[in-house]
C-alpha positions as CSV (number, residue, x, y, z in Angstrom):
1,M,10.0,268.6,8.0
2,T,10.5,271.6,6.0
3,P,10.8,271.2,2.1
4,F,14.4,271.6,2.0
5,E,15.1,268.9,4.5
6,S,13.5,266.1,2.1
7,L,16.4,267.5,-0.6
8,R,19.5,265.2,-0.6
9,F,22.8,266.9,-0.1
10,A,26.0,265.7,-1.2
11,P,29.1,266.1,1.0
12,S,31.0,269.6,0.1
13,I,34.2,268.8,-1.8
14,N,37.0,271.3,-1.2
15,R,37.6,272.9,-4.5
16,P,38.5,276.4,-5.3
17,G,35.6,278.5,-6.0
18,T,33.0,276.0,-4.2
19,P,31.5,276.7,-0.8
20,S,32.6,275.3,2.3
21,A,31.5,272.5,4.4
22,E,29.0,274.8,6.2
23,W,27.0,275.2,2.7
24,P,26.1,271.9,1.6
25,E,25.8,271.1,-2.1
26,L,23.1,269.7,-4.1
27,T,23.3,266.1,-5.5
28,V,23.8,267.9,-8.9
29,D,27.2,269.7,-9.2
30,P,26.8,272.8,-11.3
31,L,30.3,272.2,-12.7
32,S,29.7,268.8,-14.0
33,I,26.6,270.0,-16.7
34,N,28.3,270.5,-20.0
35,R,26.7,273.3,-22.4
36,R,25.0,270.6,-24.2
37,T,23.2,269.4,-21.2
38,F,22.7,273.0,-19.8
39,L,21.1,274.2,-23.2
40,H,18.7,270.9,-23.5
41,R,17.4,271.5,-20.0
42,S,16.8,275.3,-20.4
43,A,15.2,274.8,-23.8
44,Y,12.1,273.3,-21.7
45,G,11.8,276.6,-20.0
46,L,12.0,278.7,-23.0
47,G,9.9,276.5,-24.9
48,G,7.1,277.2,-22.7
49,L,7.8,280.8,-22.2
50,A,7.5,281.1,-26.1
51,L,4.3,279.1,-26.0
52,A,2.7,281.0,-23.4
53,S,3.5,284.2,-25.3
54,L,2.0,283.0,-28.5
55,L,-1.2,281.5,-26.6
56,D,-4.2,283.7,-25.8
57,R,-3.3,285.2,-22.3
58,S,-7.0,285.1,-20.9
59,W,-7.0,281.5,-21.7
60,L,-3.9,280.9,-19.6
61,T,-4.8,283.0,-16.6
62,R,-8.4,282.3,-16.5
63,A,-9.0,285.7,-15.8
64,K,-10.7,288.7,-17.6
65,A,-7.6,291.0,-18.9
66,A,-7.9,294.4,-20.5
67,P,-8.3,294.0,-24.4
68,A,-4.9,294.1,-26.1
69,S,-4.2,295.1,-29.8
70,W,-3.1,291.3,-30.4
71,N,-4.1,288.9,-27.9
72,G,-2.2,285.7,-29.2
73,A,-2.5,282.8,-32.0
74,L,-5.6,281.4,-30.6
75,T,-7.8,284.6,-31.6
76,E,-9.7,285.1,-34.9
77,P,-7.6,286.7,-37.8
78,H,-8.0,290.2,-38.8
79,F,-8.9,289.3,-42.6
80,P,-11.0,286.4,-43.9
81,I,-9.6,283.2,-44.4
82,K,-9.1,282.3,-48.1
83,A,-7.1,279.2,-48.5
84,K,-8.8,275.9,-48.3
85,R,-5.5,273.8,-48.1
86,V,-1.8,274.4,-46.8
87,I,1.3,272.3,-48.5
88,H,4.1,272.4,-46.0
89,L,7.4,271.3,-47.5
90,C,10.1,270.8,-45.0
91,M,13.1,269.6,-47.1
92,A,16.4,268.6,-45.7
93,G,19.2,268.1,-48.2
94,G,19.3,269.1,-52.0
95,P,22.1,270.2,-54.3
96,S,24.9,272.2,-52.6
97,H,25.5,276.0,-53.4
98,L,29.1,275.0,-54.4
99,E,27.3,272.5,-57.2
100,T,24.9,275.1,-58.4
101,F,25.7,278.8,-58.3
102,D,29.1,279.3,-56.2
103,W,31.8,278.7,-59.1
104,K,35.2,278.2,-57.3
105,P,37.9,277.9,-60.2
106,K,40.8,277.6,-57.3
107,L,38.5,274.4,-56.4
108,K,38.7,272.9,-59.6
109,E,42.4,273.8,-60.2
110,L,43.2,271.6,-56.5
111,H,40.7,268.5,-57.5
112,D,42.3,265.4,-56.0
113,Q,45.3,267.3,-54.7
114,P,46.3,267.4,-50.8
115,F,45.2,271.0,-49.5
116,P,47.9,273.6,-49.2
117,D,48.7,274.5,-45.6
118,S,47.1,278.1,-46.0
119,F,43.7,276.4,-46.1
120,T,44.2,274.5,-43.0
121,K,46.7,277.0,-41.4
122,G,48.5,273.8,-39.6
123,Q,45.6,272.7,-37.6
124,Q,45.0,269.2,-37.4
125,L,41.5,268.0,-38.2
126,A,40.3,265.5,-36.0
127,Q,38.4,263.5,-38.7
128,L,41.4,262.7,-40.8
129,Q,43.3,260.6,-38.4
130,N,46.8,261.2,-39.8
131,K,45.1,260.7,-43.6
132,V,45.7,263.7,-46.2
133,L,43.1,266.1,-46.9
134,K,42.4,266.1,-50.4
135,A,40.5,268.7,-52.2
136,R,37.2,267.7,-54.5
137,G,36.5,270.0,-57.3
138,P,32.7,270.6,-58.5
139,A,31.2,267.6,-59.7
140,A,28.9,269.7,-62.2
141,T,30.3,272.0,-65.2
142,F,29.4,275.5,-65.3
143,T,28.6,277.9,-67.9
144,R,28.7,281.8,-68.2
145,S,24.8,282.6,-68.6
146,G,23.2,286.0,-69.5
147,Q,24.6,289.4,-70.2
148,A,26.2,289.4,-66.6
149,G,28.0,286.4,-67.3
150,L,26.8,284.8,-64.1
151,E,28.4,281.0,-63.7
152,I,25.3,278.6,-63.4
153,S,25.7,274.7,-63.2
154,D,24.6,272.9,-65.7
155,Y,22.3,271.2,-63.3
156,F,19.8,274.2,-64.3
157,P,19.9,274.3,-67.9
158,H,16.6,276.4,-68.3
159,L,17.6,278.9,-65.5
160,Q,20.8,279.3,-67.7
161,S,18.5,280.2,-70.7
162,V,16.8,283.2,-69.0
163,A,19.3,284.5,-66.6
164,D,19.2,288.1,-66.4
């Protein structure tokens, strides 16, 4: 038995652009895979390729290769290590740019009013489900700060005093 005979094949479906009955299809129909599934499955291979490029190539192949200028992440650095500890902060969230530095005067004027059609351009938003989309103005107050008059939120009073 050849390796290909052990594969299970589905009967051919007569669709435009598909092979005829002479060319059997695999059980996974390529047209049934959506973009999210395709990217999810292909990420495994891309992640492996990225990891392989970062690792020391002689460690992966177990063969002696010609020395390169950079052998990967597992080799010694070209400078002495000085750091004793590292604090890695991975923070999600925080104040929005609309509440800190991005002053929108028109949004304050439209607070709690329905959005004009010029914003949505007649498109229906699926999240609204026949509800009225109302604008929400900034929760913070903004003050002109520094010589340039940059609008900075009152969330940062010290930053307002040292602006410019």
